[in-house]
A tleap script that builds the chain and sets N, CA, C and O, in Angstrom:
source leaprc.protein.ff14SB
mol = sequence {
  NMET ARG ARG LYS PRO LYS ARG ASP SER GLN
  GLY ILE TYR ASP PRO ASN MET THR PRO LEU
  ILE ASP VAL SER LEU VAL LEU VAL VAL ILE
  LEU MET VAL ALA THR PRO MET ALA LEU GLN
  SER SER ILE ALA VAL GLN LYS GLY ALA ALA
  SER SER ARG THR SER GLU GLU VAL ALA ARG
  ILE GLU ARG VAL GLU ILE THR VAL VAL SER
  SER ASP THR LEU ILE VAL ASN ARG GLU ARG
  LEU ALA ARG SER SER LEU SER ALA THR LEU
  VAL PRO LEU LEU ARG VAL SER ALA THR ARG
  GLU VAL ALA VAL ARG CYS ARG ALA GLY VAL
  THR HIE GLY THR PHE VAL GLY VAL LEU ASP
  GLU VAL LYS HIE CYS GLY ALA ALA GLN ILE
  ALA VAL GLN GLY CGLY
}
set mol.1.N position { 12.959 -71.861 -12.754 }
set mol.1.CA position { 12.979 -71.086 -11.662 }
set mol.1.C position { 13.740 -69.840 -11.813 }
set mol.1.O position { 14.787 -69.792 -12.459 }
set mol.2.N position { 13.220 -68.839 -11.221 }
set mol.2.CA position { 13.879 -67.498 -11.282 }
set mol.2.C position { 14.764 -67.332 -10.052 }
set mol.2.O position { 14.481 -67.772 -8.938 }
set mol.3.N position { 15.834 -66.670 -10.361 }
set mol.3.CA position { 16.720 -66.330 -9.293 }
set mol.3.C position { 16.590 -64.981 -8.978 }
set mol.3.O position { 16.381 -64.137 -9.849 }
set mol.4.N position { 16.713 -64.678 -7.630 }
set mol.4.CA position { 16.597 -63.351 -7.161 }
set mol.4.C position { 17.963 -62.653 -7.415 }
set mol.4.O position { 19.024 -63.234 -7.187 }
set mol.5.N position { 17.902 -61.499 -7.851 }
set mol.5.CA position { 19.256 -60.761 -8.145 }
set mol.5.C position { 19.953 -60.516 -6.814 }
set mol.5.O position { 19.331 -60.259 -5.783 }
set mol.6.N position { 21.268 -60.607 -6.891 }
set mol.6.CA position { 22.082 -60.443 -5.760 }
set mol.6.C position { 22.089 -58.973 -5.313 }
set mol.6.O position { 22.306 -58.050 -6.099 }
set mol.7.N position { 21.842 -58.811 -4.020 }
set mol.7.CA position { 21.881 -57.455 -3.547 }
set mol.7.C position { 23.337 -57.099 -3.061 }
set mol.7.O position { 24.050 -57.841 -2.384 }
set mol.8.N position { 23.646 -55.898 -3.497 }
set mol.8.CA position { 24.963 -55.484 -3.057 }
set mol.8.C position { 24.871 -55.036 -1.655 }
set mol.8.O position { 23.913 -54.366 -1.272 }
set mol.9.N position { 25.821 -55.379 -0.894 }
set mol.9.CA position { 25.822 -55.006 0.465 }
set mol.9.C position { 25.915 -53.428 0.734 }
set mol.9.O position { 25.474 -52.884 1.746 }
set mol.10.N position { 26.509 -52.827 -0.251 }
set mol.10.CA position { 26.492 -51.408 -0.237 }
set mol.10.C position { 25.212 -50.830 -0.889 }
set mol.10.O position { 24.977 -51.027 -2.081 }
set mol.11.N position { 24.452 -50.167 -0.150 }
set mol.11.CA position { 23.249 -49.565 -0.790 }
set mol.11.C position { 23.483 -48.253 -1.417 }
set mol.11.O position { 24.565 -47.677 -1.300 }
set mol.12.N position { 22.436 -47.740 -2.118 }
set mol.12.CA position { 22.503 -46.473 -2.648 }
set mol.12.C position { 22.172 -45.462 -1.682 }
set mol.12.O position { 21.026 -45.391 -1.238 }
set mol.13.N position { 23.111 -44.647 -1.307 }
set mol.13.CA position { 22.889 -43.707 -0.164 }
set mol.13.C position { 22.869 -42.194 -0.687 }
set mol.13.O position { 22.755 -41.279 0.128 }
set mol.14.N position { 22.975 -41.962 -1.964 }
set mol.14.CA position { 23.037 -40.725 -2.534 }
set mol.14.C position { 21.552 -40.170 -2.574 }
set mol.14.O position { 20.648 -40.845 -3.066 }
set mol.15.N position { 21.350 -38.963 -2.058 }
set mol.15.CA position { 19.951 -38.512 -2.003 }
set mol.15.C position { 19.549 -38.053 -3.449 }
set mol.15.O position { 20.347 -37.502 -4.207 }
set mol.16.N position { 18.363 -38.303 -3.736 }
set mol.16.CA position { 17.833 -37.904 -5.059 }
set mol.16.C position { 17.341 -36.399 -4.954 }
set mol.16.O position { 16.386 -36.074 -4.249 }
set mol.17.N position { 18.033 -35.569 -5.670 }
set mol.17.CA position { 17.807 -34.119 -5.540 }
set mol.17.C position { 16.666 -33.590 -6.544 }
set mol.17.O position { 16.108 -32.506 -6.369 }
set mol.18.N position { 16.396 -34.381 -7.519 }
set mol.18.CA position { 15.439 -34.073 -8.563 }
set mol.18.C position { 14.011 -33.562 -7.958 }
set mol.18.O position { 13.532 -32.496 -8.348 }
set mol.19.N position { 13.384 -34.341 -7.029 }
set mol.19.CA position { 12.108 -33.799 -6.454 }
set mol.19.C position { 12.257 -32.473 -5.631 }
set mol.19.O position { 11.406 -31.585 -5.681 }
set mol.20.N position { 13.320 -32.404 -4.921 }
set mol.20.CA position { 13.622 -31.213 -4.213 }
set mol.20.C position { 13.657 -29.922 -5.120 }
set mol.20.O position { 12.993 -28.919 -4.855 }
set mol.21.N position { 14.499 -30.036 -6.226 }
set mol.21.CA position { 14.743 -28.961 -7.195 }
set mol.21.C position { 13.419 -28.677 -7.941 }
set mol.21.O position { 13.155 -27.518 -8.260 }
set mol.22.N position { 12.514 -29.768 -8.252 }
set mol.22.CA position { 11.248 -29.424 -8.830 }
set mol.22.C position { 10.361 -28.721 -8.015 }
set mol.22.O position { 9.717 -27.781 -8.483 }
set mol.23.N position { 10.241 -29.101 -6.730 }
set mol.23.CA position { 9.364 -28.380 -5.707 }
set mol.23.C position { 9.774 -26.975 -5.540 }
set mol.23.O position { 8.952 -26.060 -5.483 }
set mol.24.N position { 11.072 -26.803 -5.461 }
set mol.24.CA position { 11.606 -25.410 -5.327 }
set mol.24.C position { 11.345 -24.505 -6.577 }
set mol.24.O position { 11.002 -23.331 -6.438 }
set mol.25.N position { 11.503 -25.036 -7.696 }
set mol.25.CA position { 11.267 -24.181 -8.894 }
set mol.25.C position { 9.740 -23.835 -8.981 }
set mol.25.O position { 9.373 -22.725 -9.365 }
set mol.26.N position { 8.900 -24.779 -8.627 }
set mol.26.CA position { 7.410 -24.564 -8.653 }
set mol.26.C position { 7.066 -23.497 -7.569 }
set mol.26.O position { 6.165 -22.685 -7.784 }
set mol.27.N position { 7.769 -23.492 -6.420 }
set mol.27.CA position { 7.436 -22.444 -5.415 }
set mol.27.C position { 7.954 -21.246 -5.907 }
set mol.27.O position { 7.270 -20.251 -5.663 }
set mol.28.N position { 9.063 -21.071 -6.584 }
set mol.28.CA position { 9.602 -19.848 -7.098 }
set mol.28.C position { 8.711 -19.172 -8.064 }
set mol.28.O position { 8.539 -17.953 -8.061 }
set mol.29.N position { 8.070 -20.107 -9.007 }
set mol.29.CA position { 7.175 -19.622 -10.007 }
set mol.29.C position { 5.924 -19.105 -9.315 }
set mol.29.O position { 5.392 -18.073 -9.725 }
set mol.30.N position { 5.447 -19.763 -8.312 }
set mol.30.CA position { 4.226 -19.390 -7.607 }
set mol.30.C position { 4.334 -18.037 -6.892 }
set mol.30.O position { 3.392 -17.247 -6.839 }
set mol.31.N position { 5.615 -17.804 -6.312 }
set mol.31.CA position { 5.839 -16.606 -5.555 }
set mol.31.C position { 6.011 -15.455 -6.571 }
set mol.31.O position { 5.558 -14.339 -6.316 }
set mol.32.N position { 6.646 -15.713 -7.690 }
set mol.32.CA position { 6.769 -14.726 -8.699 }
set mol.32.C position { 5.428 -14.204 -9.353 }
set mol.32.O position { 5.316 -13.052 -9.772 }
set mol.33.N position { 4.514 -15.062 -9.402 }
set mol.33.CA position { 3.204 -14.674 -9.880 }
set mol.33.C position { 2.409 -13.947 -8.814 }
set mol.33.O position { 1.760 -12.935 -9.077 }
set mol.34.N position { 2.476 -14.495 -7.586 }
set mol.34.CA position { 1.545 -14.055 -6.484 }
set mol.34.C position { 2.074 -12.734 -5.866 }
set mol.34.O position { 1.244 -11.948 -5.412 }
set mol.35.N position { 3.380 -12.437 -5.815 }
set mol.35.CA position { 3.826 -11.309 -5.207 }
set mol.35.C position { 3.351 -10.009 -5.775 }
set mol.35.O position { 2.943 -9.166 -4.975 }
set mol.36.N position { 3.352 -9.721 -7.143 }
set mol.36.CA position { 2.785 -8.640 -7.595 }
set mol.36.C position { 1.294 -8.347 -7.318 }
set mol.36.O position { 0.841 -7.213 -7.162 }
set mol.37.N position { 0.579 -9.495 -7.273 }
set mol.37.CA position { -0.854 -9.293 -6.925 }
set mol.37.C position { -1.070 -8.932 -5.553 }
set mol.37.O position { -2.002 -8.177 -5.276 }
set mol.38.N position { -0.253 -9.422 -4.595 }
set mol.38.CA position { -0.386 -9.184 -3.165 }
set mol.38.C position { 0.042 -7.813 -2.826 }
set mol.38.O position { -0.481 -7.241 -1.870 }
set mol.39.N position { 1.021 -7.201 -3.591 }
set mol.39.CA position { 1.427 -5.828 -3.414 }
set mol.39.C position { 0.713 -4.862 -4.233 }
set mol.39.O position { 0.945 -3.666 -4.059 }
set mol.40.N position { -0.130 -5.243 -5.107 }
set mol.40.CA position { -0.901 -4.265 -5.855 }
set mol.40.C position { -1.996 -3.631 -5.051 }
set mol.40.O position { -2.738 -4.295 -4.328 }
set mol.41.N position { -2.083 -2.329 -5.194 }
set mol.41.CA position { -2.976 -1.458 -4.361 }
set mol.41.C position { -3.815 -0.621 -5.242 }
set mol.41.O position { -3.451 -0.424 -6.401 }
set mol.42.N position { -4.937 -0.101 -4.772 }
set mol.42.CA position { -5.670 0.835 -5.629 }
set mol.42.C position { -5.158 2.175 -5.416 }
set mol.42.O position { -5.815 3.109 -5.876 }
set mol.43.N position { -4.053 2.414 -4.768 }
set mol.43.CA position { -3.527 3.737 -4.608 }
set mol.43.C position { -2.486 4.096 -5.843 }
set mol.43.O position { -1.377 3.566 -5.907 }
set mol.44.N position { -2.885 4.897 -6.659 }
set mol.44.CA position { -2.035 5.243 -7.775 }
set mol.44.C position { -1.071 6.302 -7.400 }
set mol.44.O position { -1.483 7.303 -6.815 }
set mol.45.N position { 0.198 6.154 -7.696 }
set mol.45.CA position { 1.144 7.189 -7.284 }
set mol.45.C position { 1.668 7.904 -8.560 }
set mol.45.O position { 2.044 7.301 -9.565 }
set mol.46.N position { 1.654 9.174 -8.422 }
set mol.46.CA position { 2.188 9.985 -9.539 }
set mol.46.C position { 3.324 10.967 -9.060 }
set mol.46.O position { 3.206 11.597 -8.009 }
set mol.47.N position { 4.367 11.065 -9.829 }
set mol.47.CA position { 5.381 11.949 -9.417 }
set mol.47.C position { 4.936 13.450 -9.569 }
set mol.47.O position { 4.286 13.833 -10.542 }
set mol.48.N position { 5.295 14.199 -8.637 }
set mol.48.CA position { 4.907 15.568 -8.667 }
set mol.48.C position { 5.691 16.377 -9.822 }
set mol.48.O position { 6.905 16.226 -9.960 }
set mol.49.N position { 5.044 17.126 -10.535 }
set mol.49.CA position { 5.603 17.851 -11.596 }
set mol.49.C position { 6.083 19.277 -11.106 }
set mol.49.O position { 5.522 19.843 -10.168 }
set mol.50.N position { 7.110 19.806 -11.764 }
set mol.50.CA position { 7.398 21.254 -11.387 }
set mol.50.C position { 6.349 22.149 -11.855 }
set mol.50.O position { 5.894 22.032 -12.993 }
set mol.51.N position { 5.907 23.108 -10.974 }
set mol.51.CA position { 4.907 23.947 -11.452 }
set mol.51.C position { 5.227 25.348 -11.081 }
set mol.51.O position { 6.087 25.550 -10.224 }
set mol.52.N position { 4.583 26.373 -11.679 }
set mol.52.CA position { 4.778 27.651 -11.420 }
set mol.52.C position { 4.315 28.194 -10.046 }
set mol.52.O position { 3.654 27.402 -9.374 }
set mol.53.N position { 4.547 29.370 -9.542 }
set mol.53.CA position { 4.163 29.822 -8.265 }
set mol.53.C position { 2.698 30.028 -8.164 }
set mol.53.O position { 2.136 29.846 -7.085 }
set mol.54.N position { 1.998 30.423 -9.297 }
set mol.54.CA position { 0.604 30.671 -9.289 }
set mol.54.C position { -0.154 29.376 -9.025 }
set mol.54.O position { -1.096 29.333 -8.233 }
set mol.55.N position { 0.283 28.320 -9.711 }
set mol.55.CA position { -0.479 27.085 -9.464 }
set mol.55.C position { -0.259 26.454 -8.119 }
set mol.55.O position { -1.093 25.670 -7.665 }
set mol.56.N position { 0.871 26.780 -7.443 }
set mol.56.CA position { 1.071 26.405 -6.046 }
set mol.56.C position { 0.058 27.105 -5.185 }
set mol.56.O position { -0.556 26.474 -4.324 }
set mol.57.N position { -0.146 28.451 -5.397 }
set mol.57.CA position { -1.104 29.106 -4.567 }
set mol.57.C position { -2.460 28.613 -4.716 }
set mol.57.O position { -3.190 28.526 -3.729 }
set mol.58.N position { -2.907 28.237 -6.043 }
set mol.58.CA position { -4.172 27.751 -6.261 }
set mol.58.C position { -4.349 26.344 -5.565 }
set mol.58.O position { -5.409 25.999 -5.043 }
set mol.59.N position { -3.264 25.602 -5.605 }
set mol.59.CA position { -3.269 24.257 -4.895 }
set mol.59.C position { -3.486 24.314 -3.339 }
set mol.59.O position { -4.147 23.484 -2.716 }
set mol.60.N position { -2.877 25.344 -2.819 }
set mol.60.CA position { -3.008 25.566 -1.386 }
set mol.60.C position { -4.508 25.790 -1.087 }
set mol.60.O position { -5.060 25.194 -0.162 }
set mol.61.N position { -5.135 26.633 -1.865 }
set mol.61.CA position { -6.477 27.022 -1.566 }
set mol.61.C position { -7.447 25.862 -1.842 }
set mol.61.O position { -8.361 25.599 -1.061 }
set mol.62.N position { -7.232 25.205 -2.927 }
set mol.62.CA position { -8.206 24.224 -3.424 }
set mol.62.C position { -8.064 22.744 -2.821 }
set mol.62.O position { -8.956 21.907 -2.964 }
set mol.63.N position { -6.989 22.519 -2.206 }
set mol.63.CA position { -6.847 21.048 -1.685 }
set mol.63.C position { -7.053 21.053 -0.104 }
set mol.63.O position { -6.857 22.035 0.611 }
set mol.64.N position { -7.450 19.884 0.296 }
set mol.64.CA position { -7.592 19.617 1.753 }
set mol.64.C position { -6.401 18.953 2.227 }
set mol.64.O position { -5.948 17.976 1.632 }
set mol.65.N position { -5.900 19.404 3.210 }
set mol.65.CA position { -4.689 18.828 3.866 }
set mol.65.C position { -4.975 18.121 5.215 }
set mol.65.O position { -5.557 18.645 6.166 }
set mol.66.N position { -4.464 16.799 5.165 }
set mol.66.CA position { -4.712 15.987 6.352 }
set mol.66.C position { -3.346 15.473 6.924 }
set mol.66.O position { -2.491 15.011 6.169 }
set mol.67.N position { -3.168 15.564 8.240 }
set mol.67.CA position { -2.018 14.952 8.833 }
set mol.67.C position { -2.535 13.978 9.802 }
set mol.67.O position { -3.419 14.255 10.612 }
set mol.68.N position { -1.921 12.737 9.695 }
set mol.68.CA position { -2.225 11.597 10.574 }
set mol.68.C position { -1.283 11.718 11.757 }
set mol.68.O position { -0.086 11.462 11.626 }
set mol.69.N position { -1.797 12.096 12.882 }
set mol.69.CA position { -1.022 12.298 14.111 }
set mol.69.C position { -0.888 11.024 14.873 }
set mol.69.O position { 0.225 10.712 15.295 }
set mol.70.N position { -1.945 10.242 15.092 }
set mol.70.CA position { -1.989 8.926 15.692 }
set mol.70.C position { -2.993 8.096 15.071 }
set mol.70.O position { -3.607 8.503 14.084 }
set mol.71.N position { -3.222 6.871 15.618 }
set mol.71.CA position { -4.287 5.965 15.072 }
set mol.71.C position { -5.674 6.455 15.297 }
set mol.71.O position { -6.594 5.938 14.662 }
set mol.72.N position { -5.912 7.476 16.208 }
set mol.72.CA position { -7.280 7.962 16.517 }
set mol.72.C position { -7.300 9.490 16.405 }
set mol.72.O position { -8.312 10.089 16.771 }
set mol.73.N position { -6.285 10.130 15.940 }
set mol.73.CA position { -6.257 11.623 15.875 }
set mol.73.C position { -5.603 12.072 14.497 }
set mol.73.O position { -4.569 11.613 14.012 }
set mol.74.N position { -6.448 13.101 13.948 }
set mol.74.CA position { -6.006 13.622 12.697 }
set mol.74.C position { -6.062 15.154 12.790 }
set mol.74.O position { -6.686 15.768 13.655 }
set mol.75.N position { -5.337 15.701 11.794 }
set mol.75.CA position { -5.510 17.286 11.699 }
set mol.75.C position { -5.890 17.550 10.274 }
set mol.75.O position { -5.118 17.280 9.355 }
set mol.76.N position { -7.135 18.101 10.074 }
set mol.76.CA position { -7.685 18.357 8.804 }
set mol.76.C position { -7.735 19.914 8.595 }
set mol.76.O position { -8.436 20.604 9.335 }
set mol.77.N position { -7.060 20.409 7.678 }
set mol.77.CA position { -6.874 21.932 7.441 }
set mol.77.C position { -6.629 22.622 8.815 }
set mol.77.O position { -7.381 23.521 9.193 }
set mol.78.N position { -5.603 22.210 9.540 }
set mol.78.CA position { -5.157 22.739 10.830 }
set mol.78.C position { -6.154 22.684 11.861 }
set mol.78.O position { -6.060 23.488 12.789 }
set mol.79.N position { -7.131 21.824 11.835 }
set mol.79.CA position { -8.029 21.554 12.945 }
set mol.79.C position { -7.852 20.112 13.365 }
set mol.79.O position { -7.914 19.191 12.551 }
set mol.80.N position { -7.623 19.934 14.693 }
set mol.80.CA position { -7.530 18.555 15.264 }
set mol.80.C position { -8.885 17.958 15.438 }
set mol.80.O position { -9.796 18.645 15.901 }
set mol.81.N position { -9.071 16.685 15.082 }
set mol.81.CA position { -10.205 15.954 15.234 }
set mol.81.C position { -9.940 14.509 15.334 }
set mol.81.O position { -8.849 14.009 15.060 }
set mol.82.N position { -11.026 13.823 15.756 }
set mol.82.CA position { -10.941 12.307 15.932 }
set mol.82.C position { -10.991 11.648 14.603 }
set mol.82.O position { -11.622 12.173 13.686 }
set mol.83.N position { -10.374 10.550 14.454 }
set mol.83.CA position { -10.441 9.809 13.231 }
set mol.83.C position { -11.745 9.267 12.792 }
set mol.83.O position { -11.983 9.061 11.602 }
set mol.84.N position { -12.659 9.017 13.814 }
set mol.84.CA position { -13.992 8.618 13.546 }
set mol.84.C position { -14.783 9.650 12.847 }
set mol.84.O position { -15.730 9.282 12.152 }
set mol.85.N position { -14.486 10.943 12.958 }
set mol.85.CA position { -15.184 11.940 12.324 }
set mol.85.C position { -14.616 12.546 11.091 }
set mol.85.O position { -14.944 13.653 10.664 }
set mol.86.N position { -13.686 11.701 10.508 }
set mol.86.CA position { -13.040 12.218 9.327 }
set mol.86.C position { -14.020 12.135 8.091 }
set mol.86.O position { -13.931 13.034 7.255 }
set mol.87.N position { -14.814 11.274 7.933 }
set mol.87.CA position { -15.815 11.262 6.819 }
set mol.87.C position { -16.793 12.388 6.892 }
set mol.87.O position { -17.113 13.004 5.875 }
set mol.88.N position { -17.296 12.685 8.126 }
set mol.88.CA position { -18.228 13.767 8.332 }
set mol.88.C position { -17.563 15.136 8.015 }
set mol.88.O position { -18.224 16.038 7.501 }
set mol.89.N position { -16.381 15.268 8.294 }
set mol.89.CA position { -15.662 16.579 7.972 }
set mol.89.C position { -15.187 16.669 6.540 }
set mol.89.O position { -15.215 17.729 5.916 }
set mol.90.N position { -14.741 15.511 6.027 }
set mol.90.CA position { -14.145 15.570 4.638 }
set mol.90.C position { -15.192 15.735 3.499 }
set mol.90.O position { -14.992 16.494 2.551 }
set mol.91.N position { -16.255 15.030 3.631 }
set mol.91.CA position { -17.272 15.063 2.519 }
set mol.91.C position { -17.801 16.511 2.272 }
set mol.91.O position { -17.970 16.846 1.100 }
set mol.92.N position { -18.045 17.291 3.150 }
set mol.92.CA position { -18.466 18.684 2.884 }
set mol.92.C position { -17.383 19.497 2.295 }
set mol.92.O position { -17.650 20.349 1.448 }
set mol.93.N position { -16.081 19.265 2.726 }
set mol.93.CA position { -14.946 19.994 2.212 }
set mol.93.C position { -14.790 19.648 0.778 }
set mol.93.O position { -14.536 20.537 -0.035 }
set mol.94.N position { -14.934 18.348 0.401 }
set mol.94.CA position { -14.629 17.958 -0.969 }
set mol.94.C position { -15.798 18.442 -1.877 }
set mol.94.O position { -15.609 18.685 -3.069 }
set mol.95.N position { -16.968 18.569 -1.298 }
set mol.95.CA position { -18.107 19.073 -2.191 }
set mol.95.C position { -17.817 20.553 -2.648 }
set mol.95.O position { -18.167 20.916 -3.771 }
set mol.96.N position { -17.240 21.324 -1.863 }
set mol.96.CA position { -17.042 22.770 -2.232 }
set mol.96.C position { -15.709 22.922 -2.868 }
set mol.96.O position { -15.423 24.009 -3.372 }
set mol.97.N position { -14.921 21.998 -2.891 }
set mol.97.CA position { -13.508 22.038 -3.668 }
set mol.97.C position { -13.663 21.871 -5.055 }
set mol.97.O position { -14.344 20.960 -5.525 }
set mol.98.N position { -12.996 22.799 -5.813 }
set mol.98.CA position { -13.054 22.618 -7.325 }
set mol.98.C position { -12.312 21.411 -7.839 }
set mol.98.O position { -12.759 20.730 -8.761 }
set mol.99.N position { -11.207 21.164 -7.250 }
set mol.99.CA position { -10.232 19.987 -7.701 }
set mol.99.C position { -10.417 18.714 -6.946 }
set mol.99.O position { -9.946 17.665 -7.385 }
set mol.100.N position { -11.100 18.766 -5.803 }
set mol.100.CA position { -11.146 17.545 -4.905 }
set mol.100.C position { -9.893 16.867 -4.714 }
set mol.100.O position { -9.830 15.638 -4.750 }
set mol.101.N position { -8.846 17.634 -4.505 }
set mol.101.CA position { -7.488 17.125 -4.178 }
set mol.101.C position { -7.378 17.038 -2.654 }
set mol.101.O position { -7.857 17.896 -1.913 }
set mol.102.N position { -6.703 15.924 -2.213 }
set mol.102.CA position { -6.455 15.739 -0.678 }
set mol.102.C position { -4.949 15.444 -0.662 }
set mol.102.O position { -4.435 14.619 -1.418 }
set mol.103.N position { -4.260 16.178 0.259 }
set mol.103.CA position { -2.815 15.974 0.578 }
set mol.103.C position { -2.729 15.311 1.910 }
set mol.103.O position { -3.171 15.871 2.913 }
set mol.104.N position { -2.139 14.059 1.952 }
set mol.104.CA position { -2.118 13.428 3.308 }
set mol.104.C position { -0.609 13.363 3.690 }
set mol.104.O position { 0.273 13.055 2.889 }
set mol.105.N position { -0.411 13.673 4.947 }
set mol.105.CA position { 0.948 13.611 5.443 }
set mol.105.C position { 0.832 12.655 6.804 }
set mol.105.O position { -0.203 12.596 7.468 }
set mol.106.N position { 1.901 12.004 7.082 }
set mol.106.CA position { 1.974 11.092 8.236 }
set mol.106.C position { 3.066 11.424 9.170 }
set mol.106.O position { 4.209 11.588 8.742 }
set mol.107.N position { 2.760 11.538 10.496 }
set mol.107.CA position { 3.802 11.767 11.425 }
set mol.107.C position { 4.503 10.494 11.768 }
set mol.107.O position { 3.946 9.410 11.594 }
set mol.108.N position { 5.720 10.599 12.253 }
set mol.108.CA position { 6.518 9.461 12.627 }
set mol.108.C position { 5.810 8.645 13.738 }
set mol.108.O position { 5.099 9.232 14.554 }
set mol.109.N position { 5.977 7.408 13.784 }
set mol.109.CA position { 5.296 6.522 14.839 }
set mol.109.C position { 3.882 6.052 14.460 }
set mol.109.O position { 3.294 5.225 15.158 }
set mol.110.N position { 3.373 6.547 13.422 }
set mol.110.CA position { 2.018 6.045 12.915 }
set mol.110.C position { 2.202 4.747 12.152 }
set mol.110.O position { 3.093 4.658 11.308 }
set mol.111.N position { 1.383 3.735 12.423 }
set mol.111.CA position { 1.504 2.422 11.844 }
set mol.111.C position { 1.115 2.567 10.317 }
set mol.111.O position { 0.322 3.425 9.929 }
set mol.112.N position { 1.713 1.695 9.517 }
set mol.112.CA position { 1.291 1.639 8.080 }
set mol.112.C position { -0.139 1.391 7.819 }
set mol.112.O position { -0.740 1.976 6.917 }
set mol.113.N position { -0.736 0.448 8.675 }
set mol.113.CA position { -2.180 0.121 8.511 }
set mol.113.C position { -3.094 1.328 8.862 }
set mol.113.O position { -4.172 1.491 8.290 }
set mol.114.N position { -2.685 2.063 9.703 }
set mol.114.CA position { -3.461 3.414 10.026 }
set mol.114.C position { -3.411 4.283 8.844 }
set mol.114.O position { -4.433 4.786 8.377 }
set mol.115.N position { -2.219 4.471 8.343 }
set mol.115.CA position { -2.111 5.394 7.215 }
set mol.115.C position { -2.787 5.050 5.983 }
set mol.115.O position { -3.422 5.883 5.337 }
set mol.116.N position { -2.643 3.658 5.597 }
set mol.116.CA position { -3.418 3.215 4.498 }
set mol.116.C position { -4.966 3.203 4.774 }
set mol.116.O position { -5.762 3.433 3.864 }
set mol.117.N position { -5.331 2.950 5.952 }
set mol.117.CA position { -6.822 3.103 6.352 }
set mol.117.C position { -7.275 4.482 6.029 }
set mol.117.O position { -8.304 4.677 5.383 }
set mol.118.N position { -6.556 5.391 6.450 }
set mol.118.CA position { -6.886 6.835 6.122 }
set mol.118.C position { -6.998 7.151 4.602 }
set mol.118.O position { -7.936 7.770 4.101 }
set mol.119.N position { -5.923 6.650 3.931 }
set mol.119.CA position { -6.010 6.897 2.540 }
set mol.119.C position { -7.333 6.330 1.839 }
set mol.119.O position { -7.991 6.957 1.009 }
set mol.120.N position { -7.606 5.094 2.288 }
set mol.120.CA position { -8.808 4.327 1.825 }
set mol.120.C position { -10.068 5.126 2.158 }
set mol.120.O position { -10.977 5.227 1.334 }
set mol.121.N position { -10.120 5.669 3.311 }
set mol.121.CA position { -11.289 6.389 3.698 }
set mol.121.C position { -11.478 7.746 2.923 }
set mol.121.O position { -12.577 8.148 2.542 }
set mol.122.N position { -10.295 8.404 2.733 }
set mol.122.CA position { -10.274 9.602 1.863 }
set mol.122.C position { -10.749 9.241 0.461 }
set mol.122.O position { -11.501 10.020 -0.125 }
set mol.123.N position { -10.385 8.198 -0.066 }
set mol.123.CA position { -10.696 7.884 -1.455 }
set mol.123.C position { -12.245 7.506 -1.462 }
set mol.123.O position { -12.980 7.884 -2.375 }
set mol.124.N position { -12.681 6.768 -0.434 }
set mol.124.CA position { -14.097 6.460 -0.267 }
set mol.124.C position { -15.011 7.744 -0.202 }
set mol.124.O position { -16.128 7.750 -0.719 }
set mol.125.N position { -14.492 8.806 0.444 }
set mol.125.CA position { -15.248 10.123 0.574 }
set mol.125.C position { -15.316 10.872 -0.685 }
set mol.125.O position { -15.993 11.899 -0.732 }
set mol.126.N position { -14.639 10.426 -1.760 }
set mol.126.CA position { -14.884 11.124 -3.078 }
set mol.126.C position { -13.688 12.019 -3.527 }
set mol.126.O position { -13.860 12.885 -4.386 }
set mol.127.N position { -12.528 11.814 -2.966 }
set mol.127.CA position { -11.316 12.578 -3.423 }
set mol.127.C position { -10.935 12.174 -4.876 }
set mol.127.O position { -10.861 10.981 -5.171 }
set mol.128.N position { -10.702 13.118 -5.750 }
set mol.128.CA position { -10.314 12.820 -7.079 }
set mol.128.C position { -8.826 12.400 -7.137 }
set mol.128.O position { -8.447 11.446 -7.816 }
set mol.129.N position { -7.975 13.195 -6.356 }
set mol.129.CA position { -6.540 12.943 -6.378 }
set mol.129.C position { -6.112 12.993 -4.968 }
set mol.129.O position { -6.567 13.824 -4.182 }
set mol.130.N position { -5.207 12.072 -4.638 }
set mol.130.CA position { -4.526 12.044 -3.305 }
set mol.130.C position { -3.010 12.092 -3.533 }
set mol.130.O position { -2.329 11.354 -4.245 }
set mol.131.N position { -2.599 13.221 -2.699 }
set mol.131.CA position { -1.038 13.390 -2.691 }
set mol.131.C position { -0.618 12.977 -1.398 }
set mol.131.O position { -1.183 13.365 -0.376 }
set mol.132.N position { 0.488 12.095 -1.409 }
set mol.132.CA position { 1.139 11.641 -0.111 }
set mol.132.C position { 2.365 12.465 0.024 }
set mol.132.O position { 3.255 12.398 -0.823 }
set mol.133.N position { 2.444 13.282 1.116 }
set mol.133.CA position { 3.636 14.206 1.350 }
set mol.133.C position { 4.462 13.530 2.444 }
set mol.133.O position { 4.008 12.828 3.347 }
set mol.134.N position { 5.712 13.838 2.236 }
set mol.134.CA position { 6.778 13.392 3.186 }
set mol.134.C position { 6.974 14.323 4.357 }
set mol.134.O position { 6.627 15.502 4.292 }
set mol.135.N position { 7.497 13.823 5.363 }
set mol.135.CA position { 7.993 14.728 6.424 }
set mol.135.C position { 6.903 15.009 7.524 }
set mol.135.O position { 7.163 15.745 8.476 }
savepdb mol mol.pdb
quit
């Protein structure tokens, strides 16, 4: 006959931390891999280079300037228009532009989603280079 082992009246009450640590490390690795993919965008950012005064004058003439005023109002080359008409206005301007450069500025209070939506629409219209201006 087998005897049952005696149970100690004092049980083991220490928590086992190994599964908690394993799950935490797996989550850290998943977040480290997923975060750069979530933040990756098709918008390439280039630092502006110092240039001479003549190239600045050419840039003013050759590029299209857009200011995002609100979610449904834009200013394109100093003309106020509705956001819904951006494509119809921008495509002809880019066709006659030699450089197809677009400078986009955003006013305070405009949501990030609206600004990125305008950038995506500008890229879809055929802009070769997009400059994001501060202020």
